[in-house]
Backbone as a chain_set.jsonl record, in Angstrom:
{"seq": "MLKINNLTVNYGEIKALKDVSLYVEKGKIVTLIGANGAGKSTLLKAISGLLKPKEGEVLFNEVPLKNMQPHNIVKKGIVHVPEGRRIFSGMSVEENLLLGAYTRKDKSQLEKELSLVYEKFEILKERKNQDANTLSGGEQQMLAISRALLSKPDLLLLDEPSMGLAPLIVKQIFEIIREINNDGMTILLIEQNAHKALEIADYAYIIEGGSIKFEGPSNEVRNSDKVKELYLGGA", "coords": {"N": [[0.289, 75.99, -14.131], [1.864, 77.197, -11.995], [0.677, 80.006, -10.383], [0.921, 83.356, -9.638], [-0.53, 85.903, -7.937], [-0.857, 89.272, -7.694], [1.169, 89.776, -5.712], [2.603, 90.942, -2.735], [5.413, 91.605, -0.807], [6.977, 92.381, 2.185], [9.929, 93.716, 3.726], [10.192, 94.564, 6.778], [9.524, 97.931, 6.792], [9.985, 98.203, 4.153], [8.966, 97.614, 0.849], [9.575, 94.799, -0.77], [8.571, 93.289, -2.852], [6.091, 94.325, -5.117], [2.903, 94.062, -5.768], [3.083, 91.869, -7.59], [2.48, 89.792, -10.354], [2.503, 86.636, -11.941], [3.007, 83.886, -14.161], [3.565, 80.443, -14.61], [3.756, 78.082, -16.991], [3.069, 74.599, -17.347], [5.753, 72.459, -18.171], [7.348, 74.372, -19.339], [10.118, 76.749, -19.577], [10.383, 79.493, -17.631], [11.655, 82.695, -17.193], [12.853, 85.049, -14.82], [14.242, 88.092, -14.829], [16.62, 90.546, -13.756], [18.273, 93.23, -11.974], [20.623, 93.106, -9.174], [18.983, 93.123, -6.04], [16.485, 93.614, -7.067], [14.333, 92.056, -6.437], [14.133, 89.425, -7.124], [15.105, 86.998, -5.808], [13.6, 87.216, -3.51], [11.044, 86.704, -4.456], [11.213, 83.931, -5.097], [11.649, 82.899, -2.54], [9.222, 83.532, -1.353], [7.489, 81.919, -2.827], [8.403, 79.381, -2.069], [7.822, 79.293, 0.597], [9.486, 80.425, 2.477], [9.339, 83.065, 3.02], [6.658, 85.125, 4.12], [3.981, 86.436, 2.365], [2.62, 89.77, 2.382], [0.394, 90.584, 1.008], [-1.716, 89.237, -1.609], [-1.475, 86.107, -3.529], [-0.189, 82.758, -3.889], [-0.55, 80.162, -6.082], [-0.45, 76.723, -6.701], [-0.913, 74.366, -9.05], [-3.571, 75.089, -8.79], [-3.908, 75.03, -6.057], [-3.83, 76.878, -3.089], [-0.888, 78.174, -1.533], [-0.62, 79.54, 0.77], [0.352, 80.032, 4.111], [1.423, 77.495, 4.226], [3.912, 75.221, 5.287], [7.455, 75.215, 4.493], [8.556, 72.556, 4.049], [6.302, 71.113, 3.428], [5.519, 72.325, 1.101], [7.556, 71.449, -0.541], [6.819, 68.753, -0.605], [4.529, 69.022, -2.091], [5.576, 69.373, -4.568], [7.295, 71.416, -5.377], [10.539, 72.547, -5.682], [13.344, 74.255, -4.49], [16.299, 75.547, -5.628], [18.713, 77.176, -4.113], [20.219, 80.488, -4.271], [23.749, 80.609, -4.375], [24.034, 77.957, -3.867], [24.296, 76.344, -1.475], [25.519, 73.962, -0.41], [26.055, 71.157, 1.706], [28.662, 71.186, 3.781], [31.217, 69.004, 5.053], [29.848, 66.755, 4.601], [29.53, 64.026, 2.342], [29.499, 63.986, -1.302], [27.558, 62.135, -2.184], [25.995, 61.855, 0.124], [24.929, 64.425, 0.286], [23.374, 64.372, -2.047], [21.479, 62.385, -1.394], [20.064, 63.639, 0.597], [18.306, 65.158, -0.818], [16.199, 63.505, -1.275], [14.687, 63.214, 0.991], [11.97, 63.553, 1.571], [10.678, 61.647, 0.173], [8.686, 58.699, -0.396], [8.935, 56.494, -1.949], [11.328, 54.789, -1.704], [12.494, 52.603, -2.899], [12.957, 53.157, -5.546], [15.009, 54.881, -5.509], [17.767, 54.176, -5.647], [18.06, 53.484, -8.321], [17.502, 55.932, -9.559], [19.534, 57.475, -8.517], [21.674, 56.309, -9.785], [21.112, 57.152, -12.385], [21.534, 59.881, -12.125], [24.284, 59.857, -11.691], [25.069, 58.917, -14.176], [24.423, 61.072, -15.805], [25.935, 63.098, -14.664], [28.986, 62.613, -14.553], [31.202, 63.47, -13.15], [30.296, 63.808, -10.575], [29.855, 61.211, -9.81], [32.469, 60.26, -9.827], [33.411, 61.601, -7.633], [31.878, 60.929, -5.458], [32.306, 60.109, -2.83], [33.682, 62.121, -1.736], [34.224, 65.093, 0.266], [31.669, 67.39, -0.119], [32.153, 70.081, -0.082], [34.6, 70.464, -1.195], [34.359, 70.522, -3.895], [34.459, 72.209, -7.097], [33.034, 75.442, -8.03], [31.278, 75.141, -10.229], [30.867, 72.367, -10.185], [29.631, 72.124, -7.717], [27.254, 73.45, -8.3], [26.116, 71.678, -10.134], [25.743, 69.566, -8.378], [23.887, 70.688, -6.59], [21.648, 71.057, -8.251], [21.188, 68.4, -9.037], [20.644, 67.233, -6.543], [18.226, 68.486, -5.988], [16.647, 67.401, -8.042], [16.413, 64.775, -7.254], [14.389, 64.808, -5.451], [12.183, 64.539, -6.948], [10.65, 66.707, -8.211], [7.841, 68.681, -9.465], [8.043, 71.242, -10.255], [10.829, 73.25, -10.685], [12.717, 75.583, -8.985], [15.134, 77.81, -9.776], [17.731, 79.678, -8.565], [19.765, 82.075, -9.599], [21.726, 80.335, -11.042], [24.081, 80.625, -12.508], [25.788, 82.231, -11.147], [28.932, 83.553, -10.268], [30.431, 81.784, -11.765], [32.775, 80.561, -14.212], [32.823, 81.563, -17.704], [32.789, 79.312, -19.518], [31.842, 77.264, -17.884], [29.386, 78.332, -17.181], [28.063, 78.15, -19.651], [27.879, 75.378, -19.802], [26.222, 74.816, -17.586], [23.826, 76.041, -18.37], [23.223, 74.474, -20.562], [22.677, 72.093, -19.239], [20.364, 72.856, -17.845], [18.6, 73.279, -19.976], [18.512, 70.67, -20.975], [17.342, 69.275, -18.827], [14.823, 70.468, -18.862], [13.97, 69.586, -21.389], [13.571, 66.974, -20.749], [11.182, 67.126, -19.516], [10.82, 68.726, -17.255], [9.422, 71.455, -15.498], [10.438, 74.82, -15.166], [11.301, 77.614, -13.21], [13.326, 80.206, -13.645], [15.674, 82.23, -12.18], [17.685, 84.942, -12.934], [20.612, 86.971, -13.37], [22.116, 87.037, -15.613], [20.983, 88.003, -18.302], [21.068, 87.611, -21.096], [21.823, 84.875, -21.484], [19.732, 83.601, -20.11], [17.472, 84.381, -21.588], [17.988, 83.07, -23.942], [17.312, 80.401, -23.5], [14.796, 80.352, -22.357], [11.187, 80.101, -22.478], [9.356, 82.053, -21.88], [9.448, 85.348, -20.506], [9.972, 87.541, -17.728], [10.637, 90.822, -16.641], [11.973, 92.345, -13.858], [12.033, 95.165, -11.747], [12.936, 97.14, -9.044], [11.166, 95.734, -7.42], [8.85, 95.427, -8.892], [7.081, 94.147, -11.751], [8.181, 95.039, -14.87], [8.158, 94.479, -17.554], [7.07, 92.003, -19.846], [6.829, 88.923, -21.736], [6.917, 86.576, -24.554], [10.09, 84.995, -24.775], [11.686, 85.459, -27.063], [10.538, 87.778, -28.111], [10.972, 89.568, -26.026], [13.759, 89.587, -26.008], [14.266, 90.796, -28.456], [13.19, 93.287, -28.253], [13.493, 96.749, -28.615], [13.309, 98.542, -26.5], [13.807, 96.934, -24.256], [16.386, 96.051, -24.867], [17.781, 98.452, -24.681], [17.379, 99.259, -21.994], [17.878, 97.023, -20.343], [19.581, 95.129, -21.464], [22.001, 96.189, -22.05], [22.073, 97.561, -24.437], [22.677, 95.744, -26.359]], "CA": [[0.864, 75.222, -13.031], [2.123, 78.143, -10.909], [0.081, 81.33, -10.588], [1.18, 84.334, -8.583], [-1.489, 86.98, -8.148], [-0.784, 90.522, -6.921], [1.959, 89.449, -4.531], [3.382, 91.989, -2.073], [6.225, 91.084, 0.291], [7.695, 93.453, 2.871], [10.982, 93.545, 4.723], [9.927, 95.706, 7.652], [8.751, 98.965, 6.103], [10.371, 98.219, 2.74], [8.258, 96.694, -0.031], [10.521, 94.106, -1.653], [7.76, 92.958, -4.026], [4.946, 95.216, -5.158], [1.795, 93.702, -6.65], [3.671, 91.051, -8.66], [1.709, 88.668, -10.902], [3.397, 85.846, -12.803], [2.44, 82.564, -14.466], [4.492, 79.452, -15.163], [3.015, 76.994, -17.638], [3.683, 73.276, -17.217], [6.659, 72.037, -19.228], [8.063, 75.506, -19.903], [11.097, 77.511, -18.799], [10.046, 80.91, -17.472], [12.758, 83.37, -16.517], [12.672, 86.367, -14.205], [15.558, 88.712, -14.874], [16.694, 91.867, -13.151], [19.52, 93.532, -11.277], [20.678, 92.805, -7.739], [18.06, 93.907, -5.232], [15.233, 93.889, -7.778], [13.255, 91.278, -5.838], [14.079, 88.093, -7.73], [15.234, 85.947, -4.793], [12.453, 87.369, -2.612], [9.913, 86.001, -5.064], [11.377, 82.485, -4.917], [11.452, 82.59, -1.122], [7.789, 83.596, -1.086], [6.888, 80.722, -3.421], [8.804, 78.165, -1.339], [7.354, 79.365, 1.983], [10.502, 80.968, 3.376], [8.837, 84.398, 3.371], [5.211, 85.208, 4.089], [3.515, 87.645, 1.692], [1.674, 90.644, 3.061], [-0.818, 90.566, 0.196], [-1.649, 88.407, -2.801], [-1.519, 84.656, -3.341], [0.573, 81.839, -4.727], [-1.32, 78.953, -6.349], [0.281, 75.68, -7.411], [-1.957, 73.449, -9.508], [-4.814, 75.663, -8.245], [-3.925, 74.902, -4.592], [-3.132, 77.991, -2.455], [0.232, 77.788, -0.682], [-0.594, 80.432, 1.923], [0.52, 79.423, 5.439], [1.969, 76.141, 4.132], [5.311, 75.155, 5.685], [8.331, 74.909, 3.356], [8.719, 71.124, 3.76], [5.064, 70.647, 2.794], [5.553, 72.821, -0.275], [8.405, 70.469, -1.237], [5.998, 67.554, -0.825], [3.575, 69.35, -3.156], [6.268, 69.25, -5.844], [8.11, 72.59, -5.701], [11.856, 72.456, -5.051], [14.075, 75.511, -4.629], [17.766, 75.495, -5.617], [18.94, 78.565, -3.701], [21.409, 81.238, -4.653], [24.919, 80.208, -3.598], [24.055, 76.487, -3.926], [24.015, 75.824, -0.134], [25.987, 72.584, -0.25], [26.369, 70.825, 3.099], [30.059, 70.808, 3.96], [31.376, 67.949, 6.043], [29.098, 65.59, 4.114], [30.0, 63.624, 1.019], [28.644, 64.301, -2.452], [26.405, 61.237, -2.191], [25.132, 62.203, 1.259], [24.193, 65.614, -0.146], [22.356, 63.95, -3.008], [20.422, 61.626, -0.725], [19.225, 64.571, 1.354], [17.251, 65.621, -1.709], [15.1, 62.536, -1.328], [14.23, 62.934, 2.361], [10.501, 63.545, 1.667], [10.104, 60.618, -0.693], [8.271, 57.431, 0.205], [9.288, 55.396, -2.861], [12.784, 54.631, -1.56], [12.968, 51.509, -3.752], [13.367, 53.72, -6.828], [16.059, 55.864, -5.294], [19.068, 53.692, -6.125], [18.025, 53.582, -9.777], [17.573, 57.34, -9.95], [20.875, 57.93, -8.174], [22.524, 55.839, -10.888], [20.844, 58.016, -13.531], [22.232, 61.133, -11.838], [25.714, 59.623, -11.922], [25.279, 58.808, -15.622], [24.329, 62.419, -16.361], [27.012, 63.915, -14.096], [30.023, 61.632, -14.232], [32.131, 64.036, -12.167], [29.726, 63.552, -9.247], [30.113, 59.796, -9.518], [33.888, 60.129, -9.504], [33.702, 62.253, -6.358], [30.721, 60.706, -4.591], [32.722, 59.942, -1.433], [34.486, 63.303, -1.395], [33.499, 66.174, 0.936], [31.046, 68.212, -1.156], [32.696, 71.431, -0.012], [35.854, 70.518, -1.955], [34.048, 70.621, -5.321], [34.515, 73.538, -7.704], [31.737, 76.108, -8.068], [30.429, 74.506, -11.232], [30.511, 71.031, -9.701], [28.654, 72.313, -6.645], [25.963, 73.779, -8.916], [25.6, 70.407, -10.645], [25.3, 68.806, -7.214], [22.674, 71.307, -6.06], [20.546, 70.75, -9.166], [20.93, 66.959, -8.94], [20.004, 67.005, -5.248], [16.829, 68.9, -6.141], [15.943, 66.477, -8.93], [16.143, 63.523, -6.543], [13.129, 64.933, -4.712], [11.146, 64.334, -7.969], [9.748, 67.863, -8.238], [7.092, 69.045, -10.671], [8.513, 72.583, -10.592], [12.165, 73.528, -10.162], [13.04, 76.996, -8.844], [16.589, 77.962, -9.854], [18.095, 81.038, -8.194], [21.1, 82.497, -10.036], [22.614, 79.171, -11.184], [25.363, 80.933, -13.159], [26.533, 83.206, -10.347], [30.301, 83.276, -9.849], [31.036, 80.707, -12.541], [33.505, 80.944, -15.425], [31.945, 81.511, -18.88], [32.658, 77.961, -20.068], [30.988, 76.507, -16.96], [28.036, 78.904, -17.346], [27.512, 77.517, -20.859], [27.56, 73.99, -19.459], [25.078, 74.811, -16.671], [22.618, 76.343, -19.147], [22.935, 73.271, -21.356], [22.051, 71.149, -18.311], [19.007, 73.342, -17.593], [17.8, 72.991, -21.174], [18.333, 69.214, -21.048], [16.359, 68.912, -17.802], [13.523, 70.891, -19.382], [13.614, 68.679, -22.474], [13.107, 65.738, -20.115], [9.824, 67.355, -19.02], [10.779, 69.509, -16.024], [9.028, 72.851, -15.541], [11.496, 75.564, -14.481], [11.298, 79.063, -13.029], [14.753, 80.526, -13.614], [16.022, 83.584, -11.767], [19.023, 85.165, -13.49], [21.153, 88.271, -13.756], [22.655, 86.879, -16.965], [19.764, 88.088, -19.106], [21.281, 87.054, -22.433], [21.775, 83.408, -21.431], [18.399, 83.196, -19.671], [16.531, 84.573, -22.696], [18.294, 82.084, -24.981], [16.706, 79.087, -23.249], [13.458, 80.468, -21.775], [10.02, 80.246, -23.342], [8.666, 83.294, -21.524], [10.32, 86.132, -19.628], [9.52, 88.71, -16.979], [11.705, 91.695, -16.162], [11.592, 92.967, -12.593], [12.858, 96.291, -11.313], [12.374, 97.789, -7.862], [10.088, 94.94, -6.84], [7.676, 95.404, -9.767], [7.273, 93.653, -13.103], [8.201, 96.165, -15.798], [8.025, 94.032, -18.937], [6.936, 90.545, -19.966], [6.451, 88.432, -23.051], [7.734, 85.455, -25.042], [11.489, 85.396, -24.615], [12.236, 86.014, -28.304], [10.058, 89.154, -28.226], [11.691, 90.355, -25.021], [15.149, 89.702, -26.454], [14.351, 91.653, -29.638], [12.576, 94.577, -27.986], [14.46, 97.857, -28.528], [13.233, 99.104, -25.148], [14.5, 96.004, -23.353], [17.816, 96.104, -25.196], [18.347, 99.699, -24.181], [17.301, 99.407, -20.545], [18.242, 95.852, -19.552], [20.557, 94.258, -22.113], [23.204, 96.948, -22.382], [22.024, 98.032, -25.813], [23.169, 94.709, -27.277]], "C": [[1.098, 76.105, -11.809], [1.523, 79.493, -11.275], [0.382, 82.196, -9.376], [0.315, 85.549, -8.876], [-1.26, 88.114, -7.16], [-0.019, 90.36, -5.61], [2.737, 90.662, -4.029], [4.105, 91.373, -0.883], [7.025, 92.24, 0.874], [8.863, 92.919, 3.677], [10.863, 94.752, 5.659], [9.038, 96.7, 6.934], [9.031, 98.994, 4.598], [9.57, 97.184, 1.959], [9.254, 96.071, -1.008], [9.852, 93.656, -2.94], [6.493, 93.784, -3.971], [3.952, 94.734, -6.217], [2.266, 92.884, -7.859], [2.718, 89.925, -9.06], [2.561, 87.966, -11.952], [2.764, 84.476, -13.006], [3.516, 81.677, -15.073], [3.671, 78.287, -15.699], [3.792, 75.686, -17.521], [4.554, 72.97, -18.432], [7.515, 73.135, -19.823], [9.207, 75.957, -18.991], [10.64, 78.962, -18.802], [11.192, 81.555, -16.709], [12.319, 84.723, -15.977], [14.051, 86.994, -14.12], [15.494, 90.121, -14.311], [17.998, 92.017, -12.399], [19.484, 93.034, -9.838], [19.71, 93.697, -6.988], [16.729, 94.19, -5.885], [14.042, 93.138, -7.194], [13.162, 89.85, -6.334], [14.096, 86.978, -6.679], [14.082, 86.008, -3.789], [11.245, 86.622, -3.151], [10.027, 84.498, -4.864], [11.161, 82.085, -3.465], [9.981, 82.642, -0.73], [7.077, 82.366, -1.643], [7.167, 79.503, -2.553], [8.495, 78.235, 0.153], [8.354, 79.918, 2.967], [10.185, 82.399, 3.797], [7.322, 84.398, 3.243], [4.778, 86.516, 3.411], [2.585, 88.467, 2.581], [0.329, 90.636, 2.346], [-0.596, 89.641, -0.997], [-1.622, 86.926, -2.482], [-0.601, 83.943, -4.316], [-0.251, 80.566, -4.849], [-0.461, 77.976, -7.131], [-0.702, 74.576, -7.759], [-3.293, 73.785, -8.849], [-4.936, 75.542, -6.723], [-3.186, 76.097, -3.985], [-2.048, 77.508, -1.504], [0.321, 78.64, 0.583], [-0.55, 79.638, 3.223], [1.027, 77.98, 5.394], [3.456, 76.183, 4.499], [6.189, 74.745, 4.504], [8.445, 73.42, 3.035], [7.462, 70.539, 3.12], [4.94, 71.155, 1.367], [6.447, 71.919, -1.125], [7.601, 69.211, -1.561], [4.959, 67.776, -1.928], [4.229, 69.304, -4.534], [7.059, 70.456, -6.281], [9.434, 72.491, -4.951], [12.689, 73.664, -5.473], [15.581, 75.225, -4.562], [18.247, 76.909, -5.325], [20.194, 79.182, -4.305], [22.581, 80.809, -3.768], [25.017, 78.718, -3.356], [23.791, 75.798, -2.596], [24.319, 74.328, -0.001], [26.337, 72.35, 1.22], [27.814, 70.351, 3.205], [30.167, 69.797, 5.094], [30.578, 66.701, 5.704], [29.584, 65.277, 2.71], [29.027, 64.072, -0.062], [27.384, 63.43, -2.418], [25.465, 61.524, -1.02], [24.315, 63.453, 0.952], [23.069, 65.238, -1.108], [21.176, 63.263, -2.32], [19.523, 62.513, 0.132], [18.091, 65.122, 0.499], [16.037, 64.726, -1.72], [14.442, 62.315, 0.035], [12.713, 62.899, 2.486], [9.867, 62.388, 0.905], [9.744, 59.35, 0.076], [8.682, 56.235, -0.655], [10.796, 55.162, -2.864], [13.341, 53.538, -2.473], [13.475, 52.011, -5.103], [14.619, 54.583, -6.721], [17.4, 55.431, -5.85], [19.165, 53.797, -7.64], [18.198, 55.032, -10.224], [18.928, 57.958, -9.594], [21.862, 57.508, -9.262], [22.352, 56.702, -12.129], [21.523, 59.376, -13.363], [23.723, 60.969, -12.13], [26.041, 59.437, -13.403], [25.312, 60.189, -16.273], [25.507, 63.293, -15.927], [28.133, 62.994, -13.619], [30.984, 62.151, -13.174], [31.619, 63.815, -10.745], [29.928, 62.097, -8.844], [31.564, 59.601, -9.096], [34.193, 60.638, -8.097], [32.622, 61.998, -5.307], [31.089, 60.555, -3.118], [33.535, 61.127, -0.911], [33.611, 64.31, -0.642], [32.969, 67.124, -0.136], [31.628, 69.622, -1.202], [33.989, 71.589, -0.815], [35.611, 70.599, -3.462], [34.233, 72.057, -5.805], [33.111, 74.147, -7.715], [30.779, 75.471, -9.052], [29.964, 73.123, -10.799], [29.485, 71.119, -8.57], [27.282, 72.664, -7.213], [25.321, 72.529, -9.51], [25.035, 69.565, -9.505], [23.981, 69.369, -6.673], [21.462, 71.002, -6.936], [20.175, 69.278, -9.08], [20.221, 66.609, -7.638], [18.525, 67.368, -5.318], [16.043, 67.906, -6.984], [15.598, 65.169, -8.236], [14.907, 63.611, -5.646], [11.928, 64.737, -5.637], [10.156, 65.497, -7.998], [8.936, 67.925, -9.527], [7.546, 70.411, -11.176], [9.842, 72.83, -9.9], [12.392, 75.038, -10.159], [14.557, 77.131, -8.8], [16.948, 79.426, -9.614], [19.555, 81.304, -8.551], [22.072, 81.319, -10.221], [23.967, 79.485, -11.808], [26.259, 81.836, -12.313], [27.932, 82.72, -9.979], [31.017, 82.207, -10.644], [31.737, 81.257, -13.785], [32.604, 80.77, -16.644], [31.746, 80.117, -19.462], [31.745, 77.101, -19.2], [29.55, 77.014, -17.022], [27.353, 78.265, -18.553], [27.067, 76.089, -20.556], [26.323, 73.911, -18.563], [23.778, 75.091, -17.434], [22.244, 75.197, -20.077], [22.238, 72.219, -20.496], [20.594, 71.553, -18.043], [18.097, 73.039, -18.778], [17.502, 71.493, -21.28], [17.291, 68.732, -20.045], [14.947, 69.28, -18.262], [13.062, 69.984, -20.514], [13.125, 67.338, -21.955], [11.723, 65.903, -19.469], [9.702, 68.225, -17.789], [10.347, 70.954, -16.302], [9.986, 73.654, -14.67], [11.153, 77.045, -14.403], [12.737, 79.462, -12.731], [14.956, 81.991, -13.271], [17.452, 83.84, -12.203], [19.351, 86.643, -13.64], [21.692, 88.227, -15.182], [21.484, 86.816, -17.944], [19.923, 87.427, -20.468], [21.145, 85.529, -22.422], [20.379, 82.918, -21.048], [17.399, 83.29, -20.821], [16.781, 83.588, -23.833], [17.529, 80.783, -24.772], [15.259, 79.168, -22.765], [12.381, 80.535, -22.853], [9.333, 81.594, -23.127], [9.515, 84.02, -20.487], [9.564, 87.272, -18.968], [10.754, 89.509, -16.583], [11.202, 92.433, -14.93], [12.581, 94.076, -12.245], [12.176, 96.949, -10.118], [11.188, 97.063, -7.272], [8.837, 94.843, -7.689], [8.034, 94.831, -11.135], [7.137, 94.817, -14.075], [7.925, 95.763, -17.241], [7.864, 92.521, -18.923], [6.556, 90.18, -21.385], [7.238, 87.193, -23.412], [9.19, 85.883, -25.121], [12.087, 85.978, -25.889], [11.781, 87.454, -28.518], [10.779, 90.065, -27.235], [13.12, 90.611, -25.486], [15.3, 90.694, -27.601], [13.716, 93.023, -29.447], [13.641, 95.672, -27.855], [14.49, 98.451, -27.126], [13.999, 98.237, -24.154], [15.999, 96.026, -23.604], [18.472, 97.332, -24.571], [18.437, 99.724, -22.67], [17.936, 98.253, -19.782], [19.322, 94.975, -20.172], [21.775, 95.015, -22.595], [23.259, 97.41, -23.82], [22.453, 97.008, -26.825], [22.067, 94.243, -28.21]], "O": [[0.601, 75.813, -10.721], [1.816, 80.053, -12.332], [0.127, 81.808, -8.236], [0.421, 86.151, -9.944], [-1.44, 87.951, -5.953], [-0.492, 90.754, -4.544], [3.438, 91.325, -4.794], [3.493, 90.703, -0.052], [7.673, 92.988, 0.141], [8.806, 91.824, 4.236], [11.377, 95.83, 5.36], [7.93, 96.364, 6.514], [8.38, 99.732, 3.859], [9.499, 96.019, 2.351], [9.715, 96.721, -1.946], [10.481, 93.639, -3.998], [5.885, 93.932, -2.911], [4.139, 94.969, -7.411], [1.897, 93.168, -8.999], [2.213, 89.195, -8.207], [3.249, 88.608, -12.746], [2.067, 83.969, -12.127], [4.279, 82.106, -15.938], [2.981, 77.597, -14.948], [5.021, 75.673, -17.588], [4.148, 73.191, -19.573], [8.324, 72.876, -20.714], [9.264, 75.606, -17.813], [10.525, 79.582, -19.859], [11.647, 81.023, -15.696], [11.525, 85.436, -16.591], [14.928, 86.487, -13.42], [14.465, 90.794, -14.376], [18.737, 91.05, -12.211], [18.444, 92.596, -9.347], [19.621, 94.893, -7.264], [15.914, 94.928, -5.33], [12.891, 93.516, -7.413], [12.215, 89.138, -6.001], [13.212, 86.122, -6.659], [13.641, 84.978, -3.279], [10.511, 85.983, -2.397], [9.047, 83.85, -4.5], [10.559, 81.047, -3.189], [9.541, 81.88, 0.132], [6.168, 81.832, -1.008], [6.277, 78.684, -2.325], [8.866, 77.33, 0.9], [8.111, 79.89, 4.174], [10.699, 82.887, 4.804], [6.768, 83.745, 2.359], [5.177, 87.594, 3.85], [1.863, 87.928, 3.419], [-0.728, 90.676, 2.974], [0.535, 89.307, -1.349], [-1.729, 86.526, -1.323], [-0.284, 84.439, -5.397], [-0.612, 79.957, -3.841], [0.183, 78.352, -8.111], [-1.259, 73.927, -6.873], [-4.037, 72.905, -8.414], [-5.965, 75.914, -6.159], [-2.025, 76.322, -4.325], [-2.253, 76.552, -0.755], [1.245, 78.471, 1.38], [-1.315, 78.693, 3.413], [1.057, 77.31, 6.426], [4.175, 77.084, 4.067], [5.74, 74.019, 3.618], [8.434, 73.05, 1.861], [7.545, 69.577, 2.356], [4.332, 70.501, 0.521], [6.142, 71.653, -2.288], [7.696, 68.673, -2.664], [4.559, 66.834, -2.612], [3.54, 69.209, -5.549], [7.464, 70.534, -7.44], [9.45, 72.365, -3.726], [12.732, 74.039, -6.645], [16.075, 74.719, -3.555], [18.194, 77.765, -6.209], [21.094, 78.488, -4.779], [22.426, 80.664, -2.556], [25.961, 78.25, -2.719], [23.126, 74.763, -2.573], [23.487, 73.545, 0.457], [26.852, 73.243, 1.892], [28.148, 69.248, 2.772], [29.314, 69.744, 5.98], [30.624, 65.708, 6.43], [30.003, 66.174, 1.978], [27.899, 64.478, 0.214], [26.274, 63.931, -2.602], [24.247, 61.438, -1.178], [23.142, 63.534, 1.316], [21.948, 65.733, -0.989], [20.018, 63.536, -2.635], [18.36, 62.184, 0.368], [17.043, 65.507, 1.018], [14.957, 65.147, -2.133], [13.718, 61.337, 0.218], [12.198, 62.277, 3.415], [8.657, 62.176, 0.984], [10.396, 58.981, 1.053], [8.768, 55.108, -0.166], [11.458, 55.317, -3.891], [14.531, 53.545, -2.788], [14.319, 51.372, -5.731], [15.21, 54.964, -7.731], [18.102, 56.234, -6.464], [20.212, 54.152, -8.181], [18.952, 55.318, -11.154], [19.41, 58.854, -10.288], [22.77, 58.261, -9.615], [23.317, 56.961, -12.848], [22.024, 59.953, -14.328], [24.344, 61.838, -12.742], [27.146, 59.753, -13.842], [26.115, 60.449, -17.169], [26.013, 64.11, -16.696], [28.215, 62.646, -12.442], [31.523, 61.373, -12.387], [32.41, 63.654, -9.816], [30.147, 61.793, -7.671], [31.857, 58.88, -8.142], [35.124, 60.161, -7.448], [32.476, 62.779, -4.366], [30.269, 60.843, -2.246], [34.011, 61.116, 0.225], [32.404, 64.38, -0.875], [33.735, 67.608, -0.969], [31.598, 70.277, -2.244], [34.424, 72.709, -1.084], [36.565, 70.731, -4.229], [34.171, 73.001, -5.018], [32.125, 73.461, -7.444], [29.601, 75.28, -8.746], [28.811, 72.75, -11.017], [28.581, 70.289, -8.477], [26.261, 72.231, -6.679], [24.11, 72.343, -9.398], [23.988, 68.933, -9.645], [23.069, 68.613, -6.338], [20.377, 70.722, -6.426], [18.994, 68.934, -9.053], [19.306, 65.786, -7.626], [17.675, 66.658, -4.781], [14.892, 67.602, -6.67], [14.609, 64.523, -8.581], [14.436, 62.593, -5.139], [10.784, 64.764, -5.182], [8.954, 65.291, -7.828], [9.287, 67.314, -10.536], [7.45, 70.707, -12.367], [9.971, 72.645, -8.69], [12.277, 75.694, -11.194], [15.196, 76.619, -7.881], [16.524, 80.307, -10.362], [20.466, 80.815, -7.882], [23.141, 81.313, -9.611], [24.907, 78.705, -11.66], [27.37, 82.167, -12.726], [28.1, 81.622, -9.448], [32.095, 81.761, -10.25], [31.339, 82.285, -14.334], [31.712, 79.922, -16.631], [30.633, 79.775, -19.862], [30.964, 76.302, -19.717], [28.606, 76.23, -16.927], [26.186, 77.881, -18.474], [26.007, 75.651, -21.002], [25.472, 73.042, -18.754], [22.754, 74.458, -17.176], [21.063, 74.979, -20.347], [21.323, 71.537, -20.958], [19.703, 70.705, -18.017], [16.963, 72.595, -18.602], [16.39, 71.094, -21.628], [16.457, 67.886, -20.366], [14.002, 68.514, -18.079], [11.88, 69.647, -20.59], [12.362, 66.644, -22.626], [11.161, 64.943, -18.942], [8.591, 68.451, -17.31], [10.847, 71.592, -17.228], [10.316, 73.232, -13.561], [10.763, 77.657, -15.397], [13.293, 79.1, -11.694], [14.476, 82.881, -13.974], [18.345, 83.055, -11.887], [18.495, 87.457, -13.987], [21.723, 89.244, -15.875], [21.052, 85.74, -18.358], [19.007, 86.754, -20.942], [20.436, 84.96, -23.252], [19.895, 81.93, -21.601], [16.577, 82.394, -21.01], [15.87, 83.303, -24.61], [17.137, 80.129, -25.739], [14.56, 78.155, -22.762], [12.627, 80.966, -23.979], [8.801, 82.194, -24.061], [10.213, 83.392, -19.691], [8.66, 87.877, -19.545], [11.789, 88.94, -16.233], [10.144, 93.063, -14.954], [13.791, 93.94, -12.425], [10.99, 97.275, -10.17], [10.3, 97.685, -6.688], [7.852, 94.241, -7.262], [9.153, 95.007, -11.618], [6.113, 95.498, -14.104], [7.512, 96.588, -18.057], [8.453, 91.837, -18.086], [6.035, 91.0, -22.141], [8.132, 86.788, -22.669], [9.485, 87.017, -25.496], [12.909, 86.892, -25.82], [12.539, 88.27, -29.043], [11.15, 91.191, -27.567], [13.626, 91.726, -25.368], [16.329, 91.359, -27.718], [13.703, 93.834, -30.372], [14.581, 95.534, -27.073], [15.549, 98.819, -26.619], [14.744, 98.745, -23.316], [16.792, 96.022, -22.663], [19.566, 97.258, -24.01], [19.447, 100.155, -22.113], [18.477, 98.457, -18.695], [19.922, 94.157, -19.475], [22.505, 94.532, -23.461], [24.338, 97.629, -24.371], [22.589, 97.317, -28.009], [22.297, 93.375, -29.052]]}, "num_chains": 1, "name": "protein.A"}
């Protein structure tokens, strides 16, 4: 579904990504894990058109995304849930949700799908008329994911969904991610919480200093002595 071939992205003279190749198979959860500054968010921004690569290519269903504007990439079926959630303050929960559907033409289905979102996330229904900025961090993450789903993506890019959340809420967010995948959604998950990401992912890449250092099925990555020592705190 998504193929990244030899991608290099620069910030000025600094190479944020160096010859990165990655593949996301339809229907799977693929995770990219690494420390702060490793290049994880840069990769998602390059996929979604927010950054232009210096070298390499991004292909989605064999279609190159080079020079495509971000809103057209959304129309192609890739939706990015950014780090920090980026909820629109001063707008209600429901107004935030409806913004997720701005590219859709099948508006007749929207009310039905909004009802399905409210069934899945009852707290959002209870607070649909409330300023979205007043939600807790976990509730805002639920809102950000739901807003993305209302655009009917084929591929969901999740950037650090557990960041800044209490452990109990992190558990809930990862359960939601697994449930969305079970419903058929393909997911590229960017995470610092390597343990939780590897629990739900089918395949994993480890990035360090802008380069892929290790990859494999998530159970193999999780059980690798080298990975445990270098990236999982020896656990």
